[in-house]
Backbone and ligand atoms as CSV (ligand in chain L), in Angstrom:
chain,resi,resn,atom,element,x,y,z
A,1,MET,N,N,92.457,80.197,103.921
A,1,MET,CA,C,93.650,81.009,103.598
A,1,MET,C,C,94.297,81.384,104.868
A,2,ALA,N,N,95.560,81.292,104.951
A,2,ALA,CA,C,96.318,81.859,106.208
A,2,ALA,C,C,97.172,83.088,105.674
A,3,LEU,N,N,96.562,84.180,105.501
A,3,LEU,CA,C,97.224,85.390,104.981
A,3,LEU,C,C,97.760,86.030,106.197
A,4,LYS,N,N,99.049,86.699,106.097
A,4,LYS,CA,C,99.644,87.336,107.114
A,4,LYS,C,C,99.874,88.841,106.548
A,5,VAL,N,N,99.631,89.850,107.315
A,5,VAL,CA,C,99.901,91.186,106.774
A,5,VAL,C,C,101.356,91.340,106.637
A,6,HIS,N,N,101.850,91.842,105.433
A,6,HIS,CA,C,103.303,92.066,105.299
A,6,HIS,C,C,103.744,93.439,105.310
A,7,HIS,N,N,102.882,94.254,104.625
A,7,HIS,CA,C,103.144,95.699,104.690
A,7,HIS,C,C,101.932,96.489,104.234
A,8,ILE,N,N,102.026,97.854,104.554
A,8,ILE,CA,C,101.005,98.657,104.029
A,8,ILE,C,C,101.693,99.580,103.026
A,9,GLY,N,N,101.183,99.596,101.737
A,9,GLY,CA,C,101.770,100.357,100.698
A,9,GLY,C,C,101.276,101.770,100.706
A,10,TYR,N,N,102.252,102.767,100.605
A,10,TYR,CA,C,102.009,104.184,100.921
A,10,TYR,C,C,102.584,104.834,99.630
A,11,LEU,N,N,101.557,105.567,98.972
A,11,LEU,CA,C,101.976,106.313,97.795
A,11,LEU,C,C,102.485,107.691,98.240
A,12,VAL,N,N,103.655,108.006,97.691
A,12,VAL,CA,C,104.230,109.332,97.986
A,12,VAL,C,C,104.814,109.888,96.751
A,13,LYS,N,N,104.632,111.303,96.592
A,13,LYS,CA,C,105.214,112.035,95.529
A,13,LYS,C,C,106.700,112.046,95.588
A,14,LYS,N,N,107.272,112.540,96.721
A,14,LYS,CA,C,108.712,112.749,96.755
A,14,LYS,C,C,109.173,111.770,97.865
A,15,ILE,N,N,110.066,110.741,97.368
A,15,ILE,CA,C,110.255,109.732,98.511
A,15,ILE,C,C,111.247,110.329,99.663
A,16,GLU,N,N,112.165,111.226,99.329
A,16,GLU,CA,C,113.079,111.662,100.266
A,16,GLU,C,C,112.356,112.430,101.421
A,17,SER,N,N,111.413,113.268,100.948
A,17,SER,CA,C,110.647,114.091,101.974
A,17,SER,C,C,109.755,113.328,102.726
A,18,ALA,N,N,109.338,112.245,102.113
A,18,ALA,CA,C,108.382,111.231,102.810
A,18,ALA,C,C,109.071,110.545,103.861
A,19,ILE,N,N,110.375,110.001,103.563
A,19,ILE,CA,C,111.259,109.299,104.576
A,19,ILE,C,C,111.483,110.096,105.615
A,20,SER,N,N,111.824,111.472,105.421
A,20,SER,CA,C,112.176,112.283,106.539
A,20,SER,C,C,110.921,112.702,107.454
A,21,SER,N,N,109.693,112.745,106.852
A,21,SER,CA,C,108.414,112.947,107.693
A,21,SER,C,C,108.168,111.704,108.478
A,22,PHE,N,N,108.297,110.527,107.878
A,22,PHE,CA,C,108.020,109.340,108.634
A,22,PHE,C,C,109.008,109.123,109.745
A,23,GLU,N,N,110.288,109.477,109.567
A,23,GLU,CA,C,111.342,109.413,110.597
A,23,GLU,C,C,111.022,110.311,111.784
A,24,LYS,N,N,110.366,111.460,111.419
A,24,LYS,CA,C,109.964,112.311,112.614
A,24,LYS,C,C,108.795,111.684,113.356
A,25,LEU,N,N,108.000,110.871,112.673
A,25,LEU,CA,C,106.891,110.062,113.421
A,25,LEU,C,C,107.401,108.862,114.125
A,26,GLY,N,N,108.758,108.626,114.021
A,26,GLY,CA,C,109.363,107.356,114.707
A,26,GLY,C,C,109.650,106.251,113.961
A,27,TYR,N,N,109.373,106.312,112.571
A,27,TYR,CA,C,109.725,105.161,111.732
A,27,TYR,C,C,111.256,105.091,111.439
A,28,HIS,N,N,111.659,103.918,111.253
A,28,HIS,CA,C,113.076,103.747,110.645
A,28,HIS,C,C,113.145,103.139,109.463
A,29,ILE,N,N,114.179,103.275,108.700
A,29,ILE,CA,C,114.272,102.565,107.305
A,29,ILE,C,C,114.789,101.103,107.554
A,30,THR,N,N,114.142,100.100,107.105
A,30,THR,CA,C,114.579,98.760,107.136
A,30,THR,C,C,115.100,98.357,105.811
A,31,GLN,N,N,114.774,99.002,104.789
A,31,GLN,CA,C,115.397,98.707,103.456
A,31,GLN,C,C,115.533,100.035,102.586
A,32,ASP,N,N,116.730,100.430,102.234
A,32,ASP,CA,C,116.892,101.694,101.616
A,32,ASP,C,C,116.231,101.639,100.156
A,33,THR,N,N,116.158,102.850,99.673
A,33,THR,CA,C,115.388,103.065,98.290
A,33,THR,C,C,115.954,102.139,97.168
A,34,VAL,N,N,114.987,101.322,96.590
A,34,VAL,CA,C,115.370,100.457,95.487
A,34,VAL,C,C,114.562,100.939,94.352
A,35,TYR,N,N,115.231,100.882,93.129
A,35,TYR,CA,C,114.358,101.125,91.898
A,35,TYR,C,C,113.857,100.072,91.279
A,36,ASP,N,N,112.623,99.891,91.128
A,36,ASP,CA,C,111.938,98.728,90.438
A,36,ASP,C,C,111.717,99.105,88.963
A,37,ASP,N,N,112.592,98.576,88.108
A,37,ASP,CA,C,112.421,99.003,86.659
A,37,ASP,C,C,111.337,98.459,85.945
A,38,ILE,N,N,110.649,97.363,86.532
A,38,ILE,CA,C,109.515,96.660,85.858
A,38,ILE,C,C,108.320,97.761,86.082
A,39,ARG,N,N,108.124,98.272,87.200
A,39,ARG,CA,C,107.070,99.234,87.582
A,39,ARG,C,C,107.337,100.702,87.419
A,40,GLN,N,N,108.733,100.974,87.409
A,40,GLN,CA,C,109.280,102.356,87.286
A,40,GLN,C,C,108.765,103.232,88.413
A,41,VAL,N,N,109.117,102.557,89.571
A,41,VAL,CA,C,108.938,103.258,90.915
A,41,VAL,C,C,110.089,103.051,91.791
A,42,ASN,N,N,110.215,104.016,92.670
A,42,ASN,CA,C,111.279,103.913,93.755
A,42,ASN,C,C,110.522,103.376,95.070
A,43,ILE,N,N,111.072,102.402,95.780
A,43,ILE,CA,C,110.587,101.819,96.813
A,43,ILE,C,C,111.534,101.775,98.030
A,44,CYS,N,N,110.911,102.162,99.119
A,44,CYS,CA,C,111.687,102.256,100.462
A,44,CYS,C,C,110.819,101.478,101.578
A,45,PHE,N,N,111.379,100.648,102.270
A,45,PHE,CA,C,110.609,100.066,103.496
A,45,PHE,C,C,110.957,100.713,104.766
A,46,MET,N,N,109.958,100.876,105.621
A,46,MET,CA,C,110.263,101.562,107.074
A,46,MET,C,C,109.373,100.712,108.067
A,47,GLU,N,N,109.699,100.961,109.341
A,47,GLU,CA,C,108.990,100.121,110.202
A,47,GLU,C,C,108.929,100.902,111.510
A,48,LYS,N,N,107.794,100.752,112.212
A,48,LYS,CA,C,107.509,101.278,113.510
A,48,LYS,C,C,106.596,100.462,114.283
A,49,ASP,N,N,106.874,100.129,115.470
A,49,ASP,CA,C,106.006,99.316,116.283
A,49,ASP,C,C,105.549,97.999,115.682
A,50,GLY,N,N,106.442,97.405,114.856
A,50,GLY,CA,C,106.101,96.111,114.226
A,50,GLY,C,C,105.244,96.331,112.949
A,51,TYR,N,N,104.801,97.583,112.659
A,51,TYR,CA,C,104.154,97.880,111.323
A,51,TYR,C,C,105.168,98.213,110.299
A,52,CYS,N,N,104.985,97.491,109.080
A,52,CYS,CA,C,105.856,97.815,108.028
A,52,CYS,C,C,105.162,98.642,106.999
A,53,ILE,N,N,105.820,99.806,106.573
A,53,ILE,CA,C,105.243,100.487,105.452
A,53,ILE,C,C,106.097,100.507,104.296
A,54,GLU,N,N,105.537,100.515,103.149
A,54,GLU,CA,C,106.332,100.485,101.840
A,54,GLU,C,C,105.955,101.914,101.177
A,55,LEU,N,N,107.022,102.710,101.033
A,55,LEU,CA,C,106.816,103.946,100.332
A,55,LEU,C,C,107.109,103.738,98.858
A,56,VAL,N,N,106.052,104.050,98.007
A,56,VAL,CA,C,106.190,103.826,96.657
A,56,VAL,C,C,105.949,105.212,95.943
A,57,SER,N,N,107.074,105.622,95.088
A,57,SER,CA,C,107.077,106.839,94.359
A,57,SER,C,C,107.262,106.715,92.975
A,58,PRO,N,N,106.361,107.435,92.138
A,58,PRO,CA,C,106.651,107.202,90.608
A,58,PRO,C,C,107.959,107.685,90.266
A,59,ALA,N,N,108.646,107.054,89.432
A,59,ALA,CA,C,109.904,107.334,88.902
A,59,ALA,C,C,109.915,108.034,87.448
A,60,SER,N,N,108.674,107.806,86.866
A,60,SER,CA,C,108.435,108.444,85.516
A,60,SER,C,C,107.018,108.552,85.392
A,61,GLU,N,N,106.618,109.345,84.246
A,61,GLU,CA,C,105.196,109.647,83.955
A,61,GLU,C,C,104.334,108.404,83.703
A,62,THR,N,N,105.237,107.292,83.226
A,62,THR,CA,C,104.582,106.047,82.779
A,62,THR,C,C,104.645,104.987,83.809
A,63,SER,N,N,105.063,105.334,84.981
A,63,SER,CA,C,105.030,104.311,86.159
A,63,SER,C,C,103.597,103.804,86.375
A,64,VAL,N,N,103.659,102.621,86.983
A,64,VAL,CA,C,102.335,102.025,87.258
A,64,VAL,C,C,101.490,102.738,88.337
A,65,VAL,N,N,102.144,103.699,89.008
A,65,VAL,CA,C,101.362,104.472,90.039
A,65,VAL,C,C,101.169,105.854,89.685
A,66,SER,N,N,101.592,106.362,88.507
A,66,SER,CA,C,101.369,107.717,88.121
A,66,SER,C,C,99.862,108.042,88.144
A,67,GLY,N,N,99.063,107.138,87.425
A,67,GLY,CA,C,97.592,107.523,87.489
A,67,GLY,C,C,97.043,107.536,89.059
A,68,LEU,N,N,97.457,106.697,89.802
A,68,LEU,CA,C,96.949,106.618,91.148
A,68,LEU,C,C,97.373,107.826,91.880
A,69,MET,N,N,98.612,108.241,91.643
A,69,MET,CA,C,99.133,109.410,92.321
A,69,MET,C,C,98.255,110.680,92.080
A,70,LYS,N,N,97.845,110.871,90.822
A,70,LYS,CA,C,96.851,111.895,90.468
A,70,LYS,C,C,95.549,111.819,91.364
A,71,LYS,N,N,95.137,110.639,91.504
A,71,LYS,CA,C,93.815,110.396,92.089
A,71,LYS,C,C,93.885,110.583,93.674
A,72,PHE,N,N,95.000,109.945,94.270
A,72,PHE,CA,C,95.022,109.746,95.652
A,72,PHE,C,C,96.073,110.724,96.430
A,73,LYS,N,N,96.882,111.310,95.586
A,73,LYS,CA,C,98.026,112.158,96.193
A,73,LYS,C,C,98.850,111.265,97.162
A,74,ASN,N,N,99.393,111.805,98.274
A,74,ASN,CA,C,100.114,111.019,99.296
A,74,ASN,C,C,99.206,110.318,100.226
A,75,SER,N,N,99.133,109.023,100.172
A,75,SER,CA,C,98.078,108.188,100.760
A,75,SER,C,C,98.366,106.703,100.753
A,76,PRO,N,N,97.923,105.984,101.827
A,76,PRO,CA,C,98.072,104.567,101.965
A,76,PRO,C,C,97.152,104.092,100.757
A,77,TYR,N,N,97.582,103.084,99.900
A,77,TYR,CA,C,96.709,102.531,98.894
A,77,TYR,C,C,96.531,101.086,98.751
A,78,HIS,N,N,97.376,100.334,99.496
A,78,HIS,CA,C,97.195,98.878,99.414
A,78,HIS,C,C,97.748,98.271,100.729
A,79,ILE,N,N,97.115,97.201,101.048
A,79,ILE,CA,C,97.715,96.278,102.203
A,79,ILE,C,C,98.217,94.977,101.396
A,80,CYS,N,N,99.489,94.623,101.741
A,80,CYS,CA,C,100.079,93.412,101.230
A,80,CYS,C,C,100.018,92.270,102.183
A,81,TYR,N,N,99.533,91.095,101.676
A,81,TYR,CA,C,99.414,89.890,102.389
A,81,TYR,C,C,100.417,88.865,101.915
A,82,GLU,N,N,100.865,88.154,102.776
A,82,GLU,CA,C,102.030,87.208,102.588
A,82,GLU,C,C,101.366,85.734,102.763
A,83,THR,N,N,101.608,84.861,101.897
A,83,THR,CA,C,101.109,83.539,101.960
A,83,THR,C,C,101.946,82.395,101.445
A,84,GLU,N,N,101.952,81.385,102.163
A,84,GLU,CA,C,102.802,80.131,101.743
A,84,GLU,C,C,102.112,79.422,100.653
A,85,ASN,N,N,100.870,79.657,100.347
A,85,ASN,CA,C,100.138,78.907,99.346
A,85,ASN,C,C,99.649,79.981,98.312
A,86,PHE,N,N,100.738,80.672,97.708
A,86,PHE,CA,C,100.493,81.633,96.747
A,86,PHE,C,C,99.500,81.451,95.700
A,87,ASP,N,N,99.791,80.309,94.905
A,87,ASP,CA,C,98.984,79.932,93.757
A,87,ASP,C,C,97.596,79.626,94.190
A,88,GLU,N,N,97.429,78.909,95.105
A,88,GLU,CA,C,96.126,78.397,95.629
A,88,GLU,C,C,95.282,79.674,96.190
A,89,ASP,N,N,95.938,80.505,97.025
A,89,ASP,CA,C,95.197,81.628,97.529
A,89,ASP,C,C,94.941,82.634,96.452
A,90,TYR,N,N,95.800,82.885,95.572
A,90,TYR,CA,C,95.575,83.674,94.372
A,90,TYR,C,C,94.210,83.239,93.735
A,91,MET,N,N,94.085,82.004,93.340
A,91,MET,CA,C,92.923,81.459,92.663
A,91,MET,C,C,91.714,81.611,93.474
A,92,THR,N,N,91.807,81.228,94.746
A,92,THR,CA,C,90.698,81.537,95.722
A,92,THR,C,C,90.146,82.909,95.693
A,93,LEU,N,N,91.061,83.731,95.827
A,93,LEU,CA,C,90.623,85.229,95.799
A,93,LEU,C,C,90.011,85.749,94.623
A,94,VAL,N,N,90.461,85.223,93.313
A,94,VAL,CA,C,89.881,85.540,92.230
A,94,VAL,C,C,88.418,84.830,92.115
A,95,SER,N,N,88.336,83.651,92.602
A,95,SER,CA,C,86.977,83.011,92.495
A,95,SER,C,C,86.110,83.721,93.503
A,96,ASP,N,N,86.639,84.325,94.575
A,96,ASP,CA,C,85.898,84.987,95.571
A,96,ASP,C,C,85.497,86.529,95.133
A,97,GLY,N,N,85.801,86.778,93.876
A,97,GLY,CA,C,85.415,88.180,93.289
A,97,GLY,C,C,86.511,89.170,93.355
A,98,PHE,N,N,87.716,88.867,93.787
A,98,PHE,CA,C,88.882,89.872,93.563
A,98,PHE,C,C,89.121,89.742,92.172
A,99,MET,N,N,89.550,90.830,91.529
A,99,MET,CA,C,89.967,91.025,90.193
A,99,MET,C,C,91.433,91.247,90.135
A,100,ALA,N,N,92.196,90.400,89.438
A,100,ALA,CA,C,93.575,90.566,89.267
A,100,ALA,C,C,93.926,91.790,88.380
A,101,ILE,N,N,94.754,92.696,88.828
A,101,ILE,CA,C,95.016,93.870,87.881
A,101,ILE,C,C,96.309,93.658,87.192
A,102,ASP,N,N,97.229,92.677,87.613
A,102,ASP,CA,C,98.314,92.334,86.728
A,102,ASP,C,C,98.564,90.848,86.895
A,103,SER,N,N,99.673,90.240,86.442
A,103,SER,CA,C,99.911,88.885,86.718
A,103,SER,C,C,101.044,88.631,87.692
A,104,PRO,N,N,101.176,87.567,88.352
A,104,PRO,CA,C,102.375,87.429,89.291
A,104,PRO,C,C,103.641,87.738,88.616
A,105,THR,N,N,104.497,88.585,89.320
A,105,THR,CA,C,105.642,89.126,88.735
A,105,THR,C,C,106.648,89.271,89.777
A,106,PRO,N,N,108.008,89.078,89.572
A,106,PRO,CA,C,108.928,89.357,90.699
A,106,PRO,C,C,109.060,90.720,91.031
A,107,ALA,N,N,109.191,91.007,92.300
A,107,ALA,CA,C,109.334,92.364,92.846
A,107,ALA,C,C,110.806,92.617,93.270
A,108,PRO,N,N,111.526,93.450,92.558
A,108,PRO,CA,C,112.920,93.690,92.829
A,108,PRO,C,C,113.243,94.218,94.208
A,109,ALA,N,N,112.228,94.994,94.746
A,109,ALA,CA,C,112.331,95.499,96.089
A,109,ALA,C,C,112.211,94.493,97.172
A,110,LEU,N,N,111.682,93.298,96.713
A,110,LEU,CA,C,111.391,92.237,97.837
A,110,LEU,C,C,112.069,90.962,97.444
A,111,GLN,N,N,113.444,91.124,97.223
A,111,GLN,CA,C,114.322,90.066,96.900
A,111,GLN,C,C,113.814,89.100,95.659
A,112,GLY,N,N,113.041,89.747,94.790
A,112,GLY,CA,C,112.661,88.991,93.710
A,112,GLY,C,C,111.469,88.156,93.922
A,113,ARG,N,N,110.811,88.293,95.037
A,113,ARG,CA,C,109.607,87.366,95.422
A,113,ARG,C,C,108.512,87.774,94.564
A,114,GLU,N,N,107.613,86.874,94.151
A,114,GLU,CA,C,106.523,87.073,93.325
A,114,GLU,C,C,105.377,87.744,94.100
A,115,VAL,N,N,104.950,88.887,93.375
A,115,VAL,CA,C,103.663,89.463,93.846
A,115,VAL,C,C,102.722,89.702,92.764
A,116,VAL,N,N,101.327,89.812,93.165
A,116,VAL,CA,C,100.364,90.134,92.259
A,116,VAL,C,C,99.289,91.137,92.955
A,117,PHE,N,N,98.720,92.104,92.225
A,117,PHE,CA,C,97.844,93.003,92.744
A,117,PHE,C,C,96.424,92.565,92.316
A,118,LEU,N,N,95.541,92.769,93.310
A,118,LEU,CA,C,94.089,92.373,93.007
A,118,LEU,C,C,93.286,93.613,93.516
A,119,THR,N,N,92.052,93.702,93.019
A,119,THR,CA,C,91.212,94.809,93.584
A,119,THR,C,C,89.747,94.100,93.755
A,120,SER,N,N,89.155,94.754,94.696
A,120,SER,CA,C,87.731,94.501,94.997
A,120,SER,C,C,86.993,95.732,95.225
A,121,ALA,N,N,85.686,95.591,94.787
A,121,ALA,CA,C,84.835,96.880,94.790
A,121,ALA,C,C,84.713,97.278,96.198
A,122,SER,N,N,84.716,96.358,97.209
A,122,SER,CA,C,84.409,96.712,98.544
A,122,SER,C,C,85.641,97.052,99.463
A,123,VAL,N,N,86.838,96.597,99.132
A,123,VAL,CA,C,87.992,96.864,99.867
A,123,VAL,C,C,89.196,97.500,99.033
A,124,GLY,N,N,89.058,97.741,97.913
A,124,GLY,CA,C,90.055,98.345,97.102
A,124,GLY,C,C,91.140,97.453,96.727
A,125,MET,N,N,92.427,97.960,96.679
A,125,MET,CA,C,93.521,97.188,96.178
A,125,MET,C,C,94.224,96.375,97.255
A,126,ILE,N,N,94.625,95.166,96.927
A,126,ILE,CA,C,95.642,94.386,97.830
A,126,ILE,C,C,96.517,93.824,97.024
A,127,GLU,N,N,97.593,93.500,97.734
A,127,GLU,CA,C,98.827,92.758,97.105
A,127,GLU,C,C,98.926,91.410,97.789
A,128,LEU,N,N,99.360,90.504,97.011
A,128,LEU,CA,C,99.585,89.065,97.548
A,128,LEU,C,C,101.136,88.767,97.284
A,129,ILE,N,N,101.871,88.384,98.236
A,129,ILE,CA,C,103.284,88.039,98.072
A,129,ILE,C,C,103.451,86.604,98.412
A,130,ARG,N,N,104.358,85.981,97.557
A,130,ARG,CA,C,104.825,84.544,97.831
A,130,ARG,C,C,105.685,84.544,99.136
A,131,SER,N,N,105.317,83.776,100.078
A,131,SER,CA,C,106.097,83.545,101.296
A,131,SER,C,C,107.577,83.053,100.998
L,1,NI,NI,NI,103.386,96.601,98.328
């Protein structure tokens, strides 16, 4: 597998105050806040020193991250890996013990590119994105 780190997903309760705090740390916005109606979350991308972070904030009580928010509060919660061999690497990860927690779905905040979330008991949640 040739996986490249694409971004670090960061759970935040209030996206506007998170953006302002990350700006104070020297991050700048690379993509303004987009509403993902499939997952009911607001998403904003920021960058610093070549590191890309994705701020994810629940937009409703039934959003995919509302449960995680209660558990983790404001916290990084996944690393996303980009791959040119999405289908093959997805299957390899599953056979290596990663459990898919959804199925490949387009991500409106990422130009509709397909993403899938997986989890492993030893490393927690990861995201795979089609290159
Ligand atoms: Ni992500």
